[in-house]
C-alpha positions as CSV (number, residue, x, y, z in Angstrom):
1,M,245.1,136.7,57.9
2,L,242.4,135.3,56.2
3,K,242.5,131.7,56.9
4,R,241.8,133.3,61.0
5,I,239.0,135.2,59.4
6,I,237.5,131.9,58.3
7,L,238.1,130.3,60.6
8,V,236.9,132.6,63.0
9,L,234.1,133.7,61.3
10,G,233.0,128.9,61.2
11,F,233.9,128.6,64.3
12,L,231.3,131.3,66.0
13,S,228.8,130.5,63.3
14,I,228.4,127.0,65.0
15,F,228.3,128.3,68.3
16,S,225.3,131.3,67.7
17,T,223.7,129.1,65.5
18,S,223.5,125.8,67.7
19,F,223.2,128.5,71.4
20,A,222.1,131.4,69.9
21,Q,220.6,133.4,72.6
22,H,216.7,133.9,72.5
23,E,214.6,135.9,74.6
24,T,213.4,133.9,77.5
25,A,209.4,132.3,76.7
26,K,206.4,134.7,78.2
27,K,203.1,133.5,79.2
28,L,201.0,134.1,76.4
29,V,196.8,134.5,76.9
30,T,195.6,133.4,74.4
31,P,192.1,130.4,73.0
32,E,193.9,127.8,74.3
33,N,195.3,129.3,76.8
34,S,192.1,131.7,78.8
35,E,194.1,131.7,82.1
36,A,192.1,135.3,81.9
37,K,193.2,138.4,82.8
38,A,192.7,141.5,84.2
39,P,192.4,143.8,80.9
40,L,196.4,146.2,81.5
41,N,195.7,149.7,82.1
42,E,198.0,151.9,79.6
43,A,201.7,152.4,82.7
44,E,201.7,148.3,82.1
45,K,201.2,148.3,78.3
46,T,203.8,151.1,78.9
47,K,206.1,148.5,81.0
48,I,205.7,145.3,78.8
49,E,205.8,147.4,75.0
50,N,209.4,148.8,76.6
51,K,210.9,145.8,78.0
52,E,210.1,143.8,74.1
53,Y,211.9,146.7,72.5
54,I,214.9,146.6,75.4
55,D,214.4,142.8,74.5
56,H,214.9,143.4,70.9
57,H,217.6,145.0,70.6
58,I,220.0,143.4,72.6
59,L,219.1,139.6,71.7
60,D,218.5,137.5,68.6
61,G,216.1,137.1,66.5
62,H,215.2,135.0,63.1
63,S,214.9,138.6,60.7
64,F,216.7,141.4,60.5
65,D,213.9,143.9,61.7
66,I,216.1,147.6,61.5
67,M,211.8,148.9,62.9
68,A,208.7,148.6,63.5
69,I,206.3,150.6,63.0
70,K,202.6,150.6,64.9
71,N,199.7,151.0,63.2
72,A,196.3,152.7,64.5
73,D,194.7,148.9,65.0
74,G,197.6,148.2,67.3
75,S,199.1,146.4,64.9
76,E,203.1,146.9,63.6
77,T,204.4,146.4,60.9
78,H,208.0,145.1,60.8
79,V,210.7,147.3,57.9
80,G,213.6,144.3,57.0
81,F,213.5,141.5,55.7
82,P,213.3,137.3,56.4
83,L,216.2,135.4,57.0
84,P,216.5,131.4,56.3
85,V,215.6,128.7,59.3
86,I,217.1,126.0,59.5
87,F,216.1,123.5,62.2
88,Y,216.0,119.1,63.4
89,D,213.1,117.3,64.0
90,K,213.6,114.2,65.4
91,A,210.5,113.1,64.0
92,N,210.9,114.6,60.5
93,G,214.7,115.1,60.3
94,F,215.7,119.3,58.6
95,H,213.8,121.6,57.8
96,A,214.0,124.9,56.2
97,F,212.2,127.8,54.9
98,M,212.6,131.9,55.0
99,S,211.3,133.5,58.8
100,S,208.9,134.9,57.3
101,E,206.1,132.6,56.9
102,F,206.6,132.1,61.1
103,E,205.1,136.2,60.3
104,H,206.7,137.1,63.3
105,G,205.2,134.2,65.4
106,E,201.9,135.4,64.5
107,K,201.5,132.2,62.2
108,V,201.4,128.5,62.1
109,K,204.1,127.1,59.7
110,E,203.4,123.9,58.1
111,S,205.8,121.2,57.7
112,K,206.5,117.7,56.1
113,G,203.1,117.7,58.0
114,A,204.2,118.8,61.1
115,F,203.0,121.8,62.4
116,Y,205.8,124.4,64.2
117,K,205.5,127.5,66.2
118,L,207.8,130.7,66.5
119,S,207.0,132.3,70.0
120,H,209.8,134.9,71.3
121,E,212.5,133.6,68.8
122,K,211.8,129.8,70.2
123,I,210.6,127.1,67.8
124,Y,208.4,124.7,68.8
125,K,206.5,122.2,67.8
126,T,202.4,122.4,68.6
127,D,199.3,121.9,66.4
128,A,197.4,124.0,64.3
129,K,196.1,125.7,65.7
130,G,199.7,126.6,67.7
131,T,198.5,126.1,71.0
132,L,202.1,126.2,73.4
133,T,201.3,124.7,77.2
134,L,202.8,126.7,78.9
135,N,204.2,125.7,82.9
136,K,203.1,127.7,86.7
137,E,206.6,129.4,85.6
138,G,205.0,131.1,81.6
139,H,207.6,129.1,80.2
140,A,206.8,126.6,77.1
141,E,206.9,122.4,77.4
142,N,205.9,121.9,74.2
143,E,209.1,120.5,72.1
144,K,211.6,122.3,71.0
145,M,213.7,122.2,68.1
146,L,217.5,122.3,67.5
147,D,217.8,126.0,66.0
148,L,220.7,125.8,63.3
149,S,219.0,129.4,62.0
150,L,221.0,132.3,60.3
151,T,220.2,134.5,63.1
152,K,220.7,138.3,62.7
153,S,223.8,137.3,65.2
154,V,225.2,134.6,62.0
155,L,224.3,137.3,59.3
156,M,226.4,139.9,61.1
157,I,228.9,137.8,62.4
158,I,229.4,136.6,58.2
159,I,229.1,140.9,57.1
160,T,231.6,142.1,59.9
161,S,234.7,138.8,58.6
162,L,233.7,139.8,54.8
163,M,234.6,143.5,55.2
164,L,237.6,141.6,57.5
165,I,239.1,140.0,55.1
166,L,238.5,143.4,51.9
167,I,240.2,145.7,54.3
168,F,242.4,143.7,55.5
169,T,244.0,141.7,51.9
170,T,243.4,145.6,50.1
171,I,246.1,146.4,52.4
172,A,248.8,144.0,52.2
173,K,247.9,144.7,48.3
174,N,249.2,148.3,48.9
175,Y,251.9,147.0,51.0
176,K,253.5,144.6,48.1
177,K,253.9,148.2,45.9
178,S,254.9,150.5,48.9
179,S,255.4,151.2,52.1
180,V,254.1,153.7,52.3
181,P,250.6,152.7,53.9
182,S,247.7,154.2,51.8
183,G,244.2,154.6,51.1
184,A,242.9,152.4,54.8
185,G,245.9,151.5,56.1
186,K,246.7,155.0,57.0
187,F,244.2,154.7,59.4
188,F,244.3,151.0,60.4
189,E,248.2,150.8,60.0
190,P,249.2,152.4,63.8
191,I,246.5,150.1,65.0
192,I,248.0,147.3,63.8
193,V,251.8,148.3,65.3
194,F,249.9,149.5,68.6
195,V,248.6,145.4,68.8
196,R,252.0,144.7,68.5
197,D,254.4,146.6,70.3
198,D,251.4,147.7,73.1
199,I,250.1,144.7,73.6
200,A,251.6,141.5,71.7
201,K,255.5,142.0,72.1
202,P,255.7,143.2,76.4
203,N,253.5,140.1,76.9
204,I,254.3,137.4,74.6
205,G,258.1,138.0,74.2
206,K,260.0,136.6,71.9
207,K,257.6,134.3,70.4
208,Y,254.7,137.1,70.0
209,Q,255.0,137.0,65.9
210,K,252.8,133.3,65.9
211,Y,250.4,134.9,68.2
212,M,249.9,138.0,65.8
213,S,247.6,137.1,63.0
214,F,244.6,136.1,66.6
215,L,245.3,138.6,67.7
216,L,244.6,141.6,65.2
217,T,242.2,139.2,64.3
218,I,239.8,139.5,67.9
219,F,240.8,142.7,68.7
220,F,239.6,144.2,65.0
221,F,236.6,141.3,65.3
222,I,235.4,142.7,68.3
223,L,236.5,146.3,67.9
224,F,233.9,145.7,64.0
225,L,230.9,143.5,66.0
226,N,230.7,145.9,69.3
227,L,230.5,149.2,66.8
228,F,227.6,147.5,65.3
229,G,226.1,147.0,68.0
230,L,225.2,150.4,68.6
231,M,223.6,151.1,65.6
232,P,219.8,151.3,66.2
233,F,218.5,148.2,64.9
234,G,220.1,146.0,67.1
235,I,222.6,144.2,66.0
236,N,223.8,142.8,69.9
237,V,226.9,139.9,68.6
238,T,229.3,140.1,71.4
239,G,226.0,140.7,74.2
240,N,225.8,136.9,73.0
241,I,227.3,134.9,76.1
242,A,227.3,132.1,73.5
243,I,229.8,134.5,71.0
244,T,231.6,135.7,73.6
245,F,231.6,131.1,74.9
246,A,233.5,130.5,71.3
247,L,236.0,133.7,71.6
248,A,236.9,132.9,74.6
249,L,237.2,128.2,74.0
250,L,239.8,130.1,70.7
251,T,241.5,131.7,73.3
252,F,242.0,129.0,75.8
253,L,242.7,125.9,73.1
254,I,245.4,128.3,71.4
255,T,246.6,128.9,75.2
256,Q,246.7,124.8,76.1
257,F,248.4,123.5,71.9
258,T,250.9,126.3,72.1
259,A,252.1,126.2,75.8
260,N,255.7,124.7,76.6
261,G,256.3,122.2,79.2
262,N,257.0,124.6,81.6
263,Y,253.3,126.1,81.7
264,W,252.5,122.6,83.1
265,Q,254.8,121.7,84.7
266,H,253.5,125.1,86.4
267,I,250.6,123.8,87.0
268,F,251.2,119.9,87.8
269,W,254.3,119.9,89.9
270,M,255.1,123.2,90.7
271,P,258.6,123.7,91.1
272,G,260.6,125.5,94.0
273,L,258.2,124.7,96.4
274,P,257.4,121.5,99.1
275,W,255.7,118.6,98.0
276,W,252.8,119.0,100.0
277,M,251.7,122.5,98.7
278,K,253.0,121.3,94.7
279,I,249.1,118.7,95.7
280,V,246.7,121.5,97.5
281,M,248.4,123.8,95.0
282,M,247.8,121.7,91.6
283,P,244.1,121.5,91.8
284,I,243.6,125.6,92.2
285,E,246.2,126.4,88.9
286,V,244.4,123.4,87.3
287,I,241.4,125.6,88.1
288,G,242.4,128.4,87.2
289,V,243.7,127.2,83.0
290,F,239.5,126.7,83.2
291,I,238.8,130.4,84.5
292,K,240.7,133.0,83.3
293,P,238.5,131.8,79.7
294,F,235.7,132.4,81.3
295,A,236.5,134.9,82.3
296,L,237.3,136.5,78.7
297,M,233.4,135.1,77.9
298,I,231.5,137.0,80.8
299,R,233.6,139.9,81.0
300,L,233.1,141.2,77.3
301,F,229.2,139.8,77.7
302,A,228.3,141.7,80.7
303,N,229.9,144.4,79.8
304,M,228.5,144.8,76.2
305,S,225.0,143.6,77.1
306,A,224.6,146.0,80.2
307,G,225.3,149.1,78.2
308,H,222.9,148.3,75.6
309,I,220.2,147.3,78.2
310,V,220.9,151.3,80.2
311,M,220.8,152.9,76.8
312,M,217.7,151.0,76.3
313,S,216.0,151.4,79.3
314,L,216.6,155.3,79.1
315,I,215.2,155.3,75.9
316,A,212.7,153.5,76.6
317,L,211.4,156.3,79.8
318,I,211.2,159.2,77.1
319,F,207.9,156.8,76.8
320,Y,207.2,156.0,79.6
321,F,206.9,158.6,81.8
322,K,205.5,161.4,78.8
323,N,206.6,164.7,80.1
324,I,208.5,168.0,78.8
325,I,211.9,166.5,81.5
326,A,211.5,163.0,80.5
327,G,211.9,164.3,77.0
328,V,215.2,166.3,77.4
329,A,216.9,164.8,80.6
330,F,217.0,161.3,79.2
331,P,217.9,162.0,75.5
332,F,220.2,163.5,77.2
333,L,220.9,160.5,79.6
334,T,221.4,158.1,76.5
335,F,224.0,160.2,74.2
336,V,226.2,160.5,77.3
337,I,226.2,156.6,77.9
338,Y,225.9,156.8,73.9
339,L,229.7,158.1,74.2
340,L,230.5,155.9,77.1
341,E,229.7,153.2,74.9
342,I,232.1,153.7,71.7
343,L,234.3,154.3,74.5
344,V,233.1,150.7,76.0
345,A,233.4,149.5,73.0
346,L,237.0,150.1,72.0
347,L,238.3,148.9,75.5
348,Q,236.7,146.3,75.6
349,A,238.3,145.4,72.3
350,Y,241.8,146.1,74.0
351,I,240.7,144.1,77.6
352,F,239.8,140.8,75.1
353,T,243.3,141.0,73.4
354,L,245.3,141.7,75.8
355,L,244.8,139.7,78.1
356,S,244.6,137.2,75.7
357,A,248.3,137.9,75.1
358,V,249.0,137.9,78.6
359,Y,247.5,133.9,78.1
360,F,249.7,133.2,75.7
361,G,252.8,134.4,77.1
362,M,252.2,132.3,80.6
363,A,251.9,129.5,77.8
364,N,256.0,130.4,76.0
365,E,257.4,131.8,79.5
366,E,260.9,130.6,79.6
367,H,261.8,129.9,83.2
368,G,265.3,128.8,84.7
369,H,264.3,125.8,87.9
370,E,268.1,124.2,88.6
371,G,268.1,125.0,92.2
372,E,265.1,125.6,92.7
373,E,263.7,122.1,94.4
374,G,263.6,122.3,98.1
375,M,264.3,126.6,97.9
376,V,261.5,127.1,99.7
377,H,260.1,125.3,103.1
């Protein structure tokens, strides 16, 4: 279990630092980019603020912000703490410092004689004034750095992994003393037995034991991250497609590297079919090999992201409408959706683990094909 958690931790940290899902750069109105626009009215300002509020919750970030307090002068005071910023510039190598140096994108950082700016959680190379050259779509065309920072998603992956290591090593030590569960074991033992008896055994068969450590790790890892994602300060790790891609890739690799000969035979030369049908089916089966992990990735990402967006949108509507009906109706709806999201958090961990077990079972399925060749015409 400990080795599997460390493996998942390292694997996901690589993906989340390299391909962290950040907000797309929006068009800025600065002195250097002053395509003058008419002042925004109150409704338009509220829409922008609400969108930023939703984005803050569902997107990754270089600092861990618990909340932002709006001051009377329009400025914001961020409550939280900075995280390490690490990025690579082809011209002058690696750079490392704390995210507080950027002051949430308000300040240009000078490092090794060059200037860098954090704009919507992306790091761009710029000049001393922080000028961003924007295209017609409002996207910055400045050179973008290879971002390897310890973002809040990576931090949550590390915290979750350490929690799992602590909880389950403690449970394992208690079982060495007594077969009767105690402490946290009383709560987690039924879940572990459920994963074994209702997910692994029926779908994998007699070889289920070699997959149990991965299935348990992936189940509790996703479950904990899903539940942490419901916290008000916004740690939507499983709503990051880079993370779900890494999780799905782990399942894909384990499936392919532990598959038996029958699995590959059914992909490249399916028994029991005429030769011309085998040629037709082979590319379909090969495509199916890659569709399975893709479905795993999209299902977890889409379900968790959609739930967060709905909850945050309902909360934002309270401030948009600013009336008594909105103040009563939308908090109630948000509470209902929140309860539903707790169910979704459990369900998605179960579905990901179940489908992984199904794929492992397909990779280890035994078939008897004596006399099958030529039976179907």
